[in-house]
C-alpha positions in Angstrom: 0.0 0.0 0.0 1.3 3.5 -0.9 0.2 6.4 1.3 0.0 9.9 0.1 -1.7 13.1 1.3 -3.0 14.2 -2.1 -3.7 11.8 -4.9 -4.2 13.6 -8.3 -5.4 11.5 -11.2 -4.6 13.2 -14.5 -1.8 15.6 -15.6 -3.5 18.3 -17.7 -3.7 21.9 -16.6 -6.3 21.2 -13.9 -4.4 18.5 -12.1 -1.0 20.1 -12.5 -2.0 23.5 -11.2 -3.6 22.0 -8.1 -0.6 19.8 -7.5 1.8 22.8 -7.8 -0.2 25.0 -5.4 -0.8 22.4 -2.7 2.8 21.3 -2.8 4.0 24.9 -2.3 1.5 25.4 0.5 2.4 22.2 2.3 6.1 21.4 1.5 6.0 18.6 4.1 3.0 16.8 2.6 3.2 14.2 -0.1 1.6 15.0 -3.5 1.2 12.1 -6.0 0.2 12.5 -9.6 -0.8 9.4 -11.6 -1.2 9.7 -15.3 -1.9 7.0 -17.8 0.5 8.1 -20.5 3.5 10.5 -20.7 3.1 13.2 -18.0 2.7 15.9 -20.6 0.0 14.0 -22.6 -3.4 15.6 -22.0 -6.2 17.4 -23.7 -4.6 20.6 -22.5 -1.6 20.0 -24.8 -3.9 20.0 -27.9 -5.8 23.2 -27.1 -5.0 25.5 -29.9 -7.2 28.5 -29.5 -6.4 30.0 -26.1 -8.0 31.2 -22.9 -10.9 33.5 -22.8 -10.1 36.2 -20.3 -11.2 39.9 -20.1 -8.0 41.9 -20.1 -9.1 44.9 -22.1 -11.6 46.7 -19.7 -12.1 49.6 -22.1 -13.6 47.7 -25.1 -14.5 44.5 -23.2 -16.0 43.8 -19.8 -16.8 41.0 -17.5 -20.5 41.6 -18.2 -20.0 41.0 -21.9 -18.1 37.8 -21.3 -20.7 36.6 -18.9 -23.5 37.4 -21.4 -21.7 35.6 -24.2 -21.3 32.5 -21.9 -24.9 32.5 -20.8 -26.1 32.9 -24.4 -24.0 30.0 -25.5 -25.1 27.8 -22.6 -28.7 28.4 -23.7 -30.4 28.9 -20.3 -28.7 26.1 -18.5 -25.6 27.8 -17.0 -25.4 28.4 -13.3 -25.1 32.2 -13.4 -23.2 32.5 -10.1 -20.6 30.0 -11.3 -20.3 31.9 -14.6 -19.6 35.2 -12.7 -17.1 33.5 -10.4 -15.1 31.9 -13.2 -15.0 34.9 -15.5 -14.1 37.5 -12.9 -11.2 35.3 -11.6 -9.7 35.0 -15.1 -7.1 37.8 -14.8 -5.7 36.4 -11.5 -5.3 33.0 -13.1 -3.6 34.5 -16.1 -1.2 36.5 -13.9 -0.2 33.2 -12.2 0.5 31.5 -15.6 2.7 34.4 -16.6 4.6 34.2 -13.3 5.1 30.5 -13.9 6.7 31.3 -17.2 3.9 30.8 -19.8 4.4 33.2 -22.8 1.5 34.7 -24.7 1.5 36.6 -28.0 1.8 40.4 -27.8 1.6 43.2 -30.4 4.4 45.6 -31.2 3.4 47.8 -28.2 3.8 44.9 -25.8 0.0 44.5 -25.2 -1.5 41.0 -25.3 -2.7 40.1 -28.8 -6.3 39.0 -28.3 -8.1 36.7 -30.7 -11.8 36.4 -31.3 -13.7 33.1 -31.6 -17.2 32.0 -32.4 -19.8 33.2 -29.9 -17.6 36.0 -28.4 -18.7 39.6 -28.8 -15.2 41.0 -28.4 -11.5 40.0 -28.9 -10.6 38.4 -25.6 -8.8 35.1 -26.3 -5.2 35.1 -24.9 -3.1 32.8 -26.9 0.4 31.5 -27.8 0.2 31.3 -31.6 -2.0 28.2 -32.3 -0.3 26.1 -29.5 -1.7 27.7 -26.4 -2.4 24.5 -24.5 1.1 23.2 -25.2 2.7 26.3 -23.9 0.7 26.3 -20.7 1.4 22.6 -20.2 5.2 23.3 -20.7 5.3 26.1 -18.2 3.3 24.4 -15.4 5.1 21.0 -15.9 8.5 22.7 -15.5 7.3 24.2 -12.2 5.9 20.8 -11.0 9.1 19.0 -11.7 11.0 21.4 -9.4 8.9 20.4 -6.3 10.6 17.7 -4.3 7.3 16.7 -2.6 5.5 16.0 -5.9 5.8 12.4 -7.3 4.7 12.0 -10.9 4.0 8.4 -12.0 3.5 8.1 -15.7 2.0 5.1 -17.4 -0.1 4.5 -14.3 -3.8 4.1 -15.0 -6.3 4.5 -12.2 -8.8 1.7 -12.5 -11.2 2.3 -9.6 -11.7 4.6 -6.6 -11.6 3.1 -3.1 -14.7 4.2 -1.2 -16.4 3.3 2.1 -19.7 4.8 3.3 -19.5 7.6 0.7 -15.9 8.5 1.6 -13.1 8.3 -0.9 -10.0 6.7 0.6 -7.8 6.5 -2.5 -7.6 4.4 -5.7 -6.4 1.2 -7.2 -3.9 2.0 -10.0 -2.5 -0.2 -12.7 1.2 0.1 -13.4 1.2 -0.3 -17.1 4.9 -1.2 -17.3 4.6 -4.1 -14.8 0.9 -4.8 -15.0 0.9 -4.7 -11.2 -2.2 -3.2 -9.5 -1.1 -0.7 -6.7 -3.2 0.4 -3.8 -3.0 4.2 -3.0 -4.4 5.4 0.2 -4.9 9.2 0.2 -6.3 11.9 2.5 -7.8 13.6 -0.5 -8.3 12.5 -4.1 -8.6 14.8 -7.1 -10.0 13.6 -10.5 -8.6 15.6 -13.4 -9.0 13.0 -16.1 -10.2 15.0 -19.1 -12.8 14.1 -21.7 -14.4 11.2 -23.6 -13.4 11.8 -27.2 -12.5 8.2 -28.1 -16.0 7.0 -27.4 -16.7 8.6 -30.8 -13.5 7.7 -32.7 -13.6 10.8 -34.8 -12.3 13.3 -32.2 -9.9 16.1 -31.6 -8.9 14.5 -28.3 -5.7 12.4 -27.8 -6.1 8.6 -27.5 -6.1 8.9 -23.7 -9.5 10.6 -23.6 -11.6 7.6 -22.6 -13.7 9.0 -19.8 -11.9 7.1 -17.0 -12.5 9.6 -14.2 -16.2 9.9 -14.9 -16.7 6.2 -15.2 -14.8 5.5 -11.9 -16.8 8.2 -10.1 -20.1 6.8 -11.5 -19.2 3.3 -10.3 -18.6 4.8 -6.9 -22.1 6.4 -6.9 -21.0 10.0 -7.5 -23.5 12.2 -9.1 -23.0 12.5 -12.9 -25.3 14.6 -15.1 -25.7 16.5 -18.4 -23.7 13.9 -20.3 -25.9 14.5 -23.3 -24.3 17.9 -23.9 -21.4 17.0 -26.1 -19.7 19.6 -28.2 -18.6 18.7 -31.7 -15.9 21.0 -33.0 -17.1 22.1 -36.4 -13.8 22.1 -38.2 -11.3 19.3 -38.1 -9.3 18.2 -41.0 -11.3 15.6 -42.9 -9.7 12.1 -42.7 -11.4 9.0 -43.8 -9.9 7.0 -41.0 -11.0 7.0 -37.3 -8.6 8.3 -34.7 -7.5 11.6 -33.4 -8.3 14.3 -36.0 -6.2 17.4 -36.6 -8.1 20.4 -35.3 -8.5 23.6 -37.4 -8.9 26.2 -34.6 -12.0 28.4 -34.6 -9.6 31.2 -34.4 -9.0 30.6 -38.2 -12.6 31.7 -38.9 -12.1 34.6 -36.4 -9.1 35.5 -38.6 -11.4 35.7 -41.6 -11.7 32.3 -43.2 -15.0 31.2 -44.8 -16.9 27.9 -44.8 -18.0 26.8 -48.2 -19.7 23.8 -49.8 -17.8 22.1 -52.6 -19.7 24.3 -55.0 -18.3 27.4 -53.2 -21.5 28.5 -51.5 -21.0 30.3 -48.1 -23.7 28.3 -46.4 -23.4 29.6 -42.8 -25.1 32.8 -43.8 -28.2 30.7 -44.5 -28.3 29.5 -40.8 -27.1 32.4 -38.6 -26.7 36.2 -39.0 -23.2 35.8 -37.5 -22.2 33.6 -40.5 -18.9 31.8 -40.0 -18.6 33.2 -36.4 -21.7 31.6 -35.1 -21.2 29.4 -32.0 -19.7 26.0 -32.6 -23.0 24.1 -31.9 -24.8 26.0 -34.7 -21.8 25.6 -37.1 -21.6 21.9 -36.4 -25.3 21.3 -36.8 -25.3 23.4 -40.0 -22.4 21.4 -41.5 -24.2 18.2 -40.5 -27.4 19.3 -42.3 -25.4 20.4 -45.4 -23.6 17.0 -45.6 -26.9 15.1 -45.2 -28.5 17.2 -47.9 -25.6 16.9 -50.4 -24.3 13.4 -49.5 -20.8 15.0 -49.5 -18.1 13.7 -47.1 -17.0 17.2 -46.0 -17.3 20.9 -46.4 -14.4 23.3 -47.0 -12.6 26.1 -45.1 -11.4 28.8 -47.5 -8.3 30.8 -46.4 -7.2 31.7 -50.0 -8.2 35.4 -49.7 -6.3 35.9 -46.5 -2.8 37.5 -46.2 -0.6 34.4 -46.0 2.4 35.9 -44.3 0.2 37.1 -41.4 -1.7 33.8 -41.4 1.5 31.7 -41.2 2.8 33.8 -38.3 -0.5 33.4 -36.4 -1.1 29.7 -37.2 2.2 28.1 -37.9 1.2 24.6 -36.8 -2.0 24.6 -38.8 -0.2 26.0 -41.9 2.6 23.5 -41.7 0.3 20.5 -41.0 -1.8 21.4 -44.0 1.3 21.8 -46.2 2.5 18.3 -45.0 -0.6 16.6 -46.3 -0.5 18.5 -49.6 -2.8 21.5 -48.9 -1.5 24.8 -50.0 -3.6 27.4 -48.1 -2.8 30.1 -50.6 -4.8 28.3 -53.3 -6.5 25.2 -51.7 -9.5 24.9 -49.5 -9.2 22.8 -46.3 -11.6 19.8 -46.3 -13.3 19.8 -42.8 -15.9 17.9 -40.8 -17.2 18.2 -37.3 -15.7 15.8 -34.7 -16.2 15.2 -31.0 -14.4 17.9 -29.1 -15.6 18.6 -25.6 -18.0 17.2 -23.0 -20.0 19.9 -21.1 -21.4 17.5 -18.5 -19.7 15.1 -16.1 -19.1 14.7 -12.4 -21.2 17.2 -10.5 -19.1 19.5 -8.3 -19.9 22.5 -6.2 -18.1 25.9 -6.3 -15.2 24.4 -4.3 -14.8 21.4 -6.7 -16.3 18.9 -4.2 -18.1 15.9 -5.6 -21.0 14.2 -3.9 -18.5 11.8 -2.3 -16.5 13.0 0.7 -12.8 13.8 0.2 -13.2 13.4 -3.6 -12.7 16.5 -5.7 -12.8 17.0 -9.5 -11.8 19.7 -12.0 -11.4 20.2 -15.7 -13.4 18.5 -18.5 -14.5 15.5 -16.4 -16.7 17.8 -14.4 -20.1 19.5 -14.6 -19.6 22.8 -12.8 -22.5 24.8 -14.3 -20.3 27.1 -16.3 -21.1 25.7 -19.8 -24.7 24.8 -19.5 -25.9 23.2 -22.7 -22.9 24.3 -24.7 -19.4 25.6 -24.0 -18.3 29.0 -25.2 -15.0 28.7 -27.1 -11.8 29.0 -25.0 -13.7 28.9 -21.6 -12.4 25.4 -20.8 -8.8 26.2 -19.9 -10.2 29.1 -17.8 -12.6 26.7 -16.0 -9.8 24.3 -15.3 -7.5 27.0 -13.9 -10.3 28.5 -11.7 -11.6 25.2 -10.3 -8.1 23.8 -9.5 -7.6 27.0 -7.5 -10.9 26.6 -5.8 -10.0 23.1 -4.7 -6.6 24.3 -3.5 -8.2 27.2 -1.5 -10.6 24.8 0.1 -8.0 22.1 1.0 -5.4 24.6 2.1 -7.8 25.4 5.0 -8.9 21.8 5.6 -7.2 19.2 7.7 -8.4 15.7 7.6 -9.6 14.3 10.8 -8.6 10.6 11.1 -11.8 8.6 10.4 -12.9 5.1 11.2 -12.7 4.3 7.5 -8.9 4.4 7.1 -8.4 0.7 8.1 -11.0 -0.3 5.5 -8.4 0.1 2.7 -7.2 -3.3 1.6 -4.6 -4.1 -1.0 -5.7 -5.4 -4.4 -5.9 -9.2 -4.3 -3.9 -10.5 -7.2 -5.3 -13.6 -8.9 -3.6 -15.0 -11.9 -5.9 -15.1 -14.9 -5.5 -15.7 -18.7 -4.8 -12.8 -21.0 -7.7 -11.5 -23.1 -7.5 -11.7 -26.9 -6.6 -8.1 -27.9 -8.8 -8.5 -31.0 -11.8 -8.7 -28.8 -11.0 -5.3 -27.2 -10.2 -3.5 -30.5 -13.2 -4.9 -32.4 -15.7 -4.1 -29.6 -14.2 -0.6 -29.2 -14.6 0.0 -33.0 -18.3 -1.2 -32.8 -19.0 1.0 -29.9 -17.5 4.1 -31.6 -19.5 3.4 -34.8 -22.7 3.0 -32.7 -22.2 6.3 -30.9 -21.4 8.2 -34.1 -24.5 6.8 -35.8 -27.0 6.8 -32.9 -25.8 9.5 -30.5 -24.0 12.1 -32.6 -24.7 15.7 -33.5 -28.4 15.2 -34.2 -30.2 12.3 -32.3 -33.6 10.7 -32.2 -35.2 8.4 -29.6 -35.5 5.4 -31.9 -31.7 5.3 -32.5 -31.0 6.0 -28.9 -33.1 3.1 -27.7 -31.4 0.8 -30.2 -28.0 2.0 -28.8 -29.2 1.5 -25.2 -30.1 -2.1 -25.9 -26.8 -2.8 -27.6 -24.7 -1.1 -24.9 -26.6 -2.9 -22.1 -25.5 -6.3 -23.7 -21.9 -5.0 -23.9 -22.0 -3.7 -20.4 -22.8 -7.2 -19.0 -20.3 -8.8 -21.4 -17.4 -6.5 -20.3 -18.1 -7.1 -16.6 -17.8 -10.8 -17.2 -14.5 -10.3 -19.1 -13.1 -8.1 -16.3 -13.9 -11.0 -13.9 -12.5 -13.7 -16.2 -9.3 -12.2 -17.7 -6.2 -10.5 -16.6 -6.9 -6.7 -16.2 -4.9 -4.5 -18.6 -5.2 -0.9 -19.7 -7.1 -1.6 -22.9 -9.7 -3.7 -21.1 -10.2 -1.0 -18.4 -10.6 1.7 -21.0 -13.2 -0.3 -22.9 -15.2 -0.8 -19.7 -15.0 2.9 -19.1 -16.1 3.8 -22.7 -19.1 1.4 -22.4 -20.0 3.1 -19.1 -19.8 6.5 -20.6 -21.7 5.5 -23.7 -24.5 4.2 -21.5 -24.7 7.4 -19.6 -24.8 9.6 -22.7 -27.5 7.5 -24.3 -29.6 7.3 -21.2 -29.4 11.0 -20.4 -30.1 11.9 -24.1 -33.3 9.8 -23.9 -34.3 11.6 -20.7 -33.9 15.1 -22.2 -36.8 16.1 -24.3 -36.1 19.8 -25.1 -33.5 20.9 -27.6 -30.9 23.4 -26.3 -27.3 24.4 -26.9 -25.4 21.5 -28.4 -28.2 19.0 -27.9 -30.5 18.4 -30.8 -33.0 15.5 -30.8 -35.6 15.2 -33.6 -38.3 12.6 -33.2 -40.6 12.0 -36.2 
């Protein structure tokens, strides 16, 4: 058994910032981060656009940012949470800069602010088109300097240890040795990111398999609004499944136009804001256009833009397109929507507490009330930073009283079992991804959802039997988590009857 004061599951911006702050506050306490891949592999790393923060108080205001967020959330945001997160933005930005994160500035040394879909003003702080990567770099550097932080990569948390609604730690699979370790912790923080690989076509890295939400759900934590899934409207079209290359919304903010293959600027048919409509509207509009035409993709036209400025602003996008034979000066980019962000998840209060004692959560795996039915572009990094700070503030003033549950933690009992056929896992995962894309995608209906529910119910029983019969490995655990998440999304989609934000259900 391994004992730690703070166990953090996940190594994106949410988990790392909490770890850094709590380690600084309590240099004599032990902070442990477990992460299932490289320590720097997370959804944070792939965030291109930036962080939405009000820094220009002359043109912009907190009130405008709040209003934009509420409009995007379509009546389901928690207004108090929205105000709290947005007004704390400048403080969290100041911290990032102090930790060494660098953001683009103009010739006068003022932050160069981008504008994205759904925003009324330029307020997106960015580092070229690699903002998430830059933030991850800066925070990771700070974390590695703390002697009381232990980072264990290739360690997959497989289940929380709970007793009488108290979280006591977690069982963790060492992927290098296949040993299951028992971690006893005073406090546990879930920062496990999103669910992208449930859909296959996604902007998320391969690690995004909903592990934290699935574990929390199995432990009876409250999970809600899983039906609110954001599909990013513009990822580079690729006929294969897997992580898709994201074409940031900021490209449309820079002046690019969406077109059909015939050249028609179709977004003006759906919304007065045209190409700068919020991403749910753009995704739904593309979905409608593709179903009308039977085409496999639409196109993003950058050919009229000043290429030198474009290349300077979006070097990664420009170079990636060039590498696959797309010359942005004369070629349109083929794009489709892909799963991008989950707005629901583990329910937390304003301090990041879940419904289980001593269990906290932050980042994409949570339902905070900020996003409502749809997330405003670039509000996610902001949410992660604010909520990791809220958990830190709460726990910096909280000491754990020794409880009667501590001696309830028992080591994982190892029983030798046969290895599962890897083909079973990969085939079932591919079937699940196809089912979710077809039956629980951008536009849903109850008939398809009930079919999906029936199928997933069979797979749920099947995977439980496999877990009991075969040796546990990372792929098997992830498949179980994906099936759990798929079941939650389908069930909560059936239960919601009104269309709002990113949720569209049409019953004939």
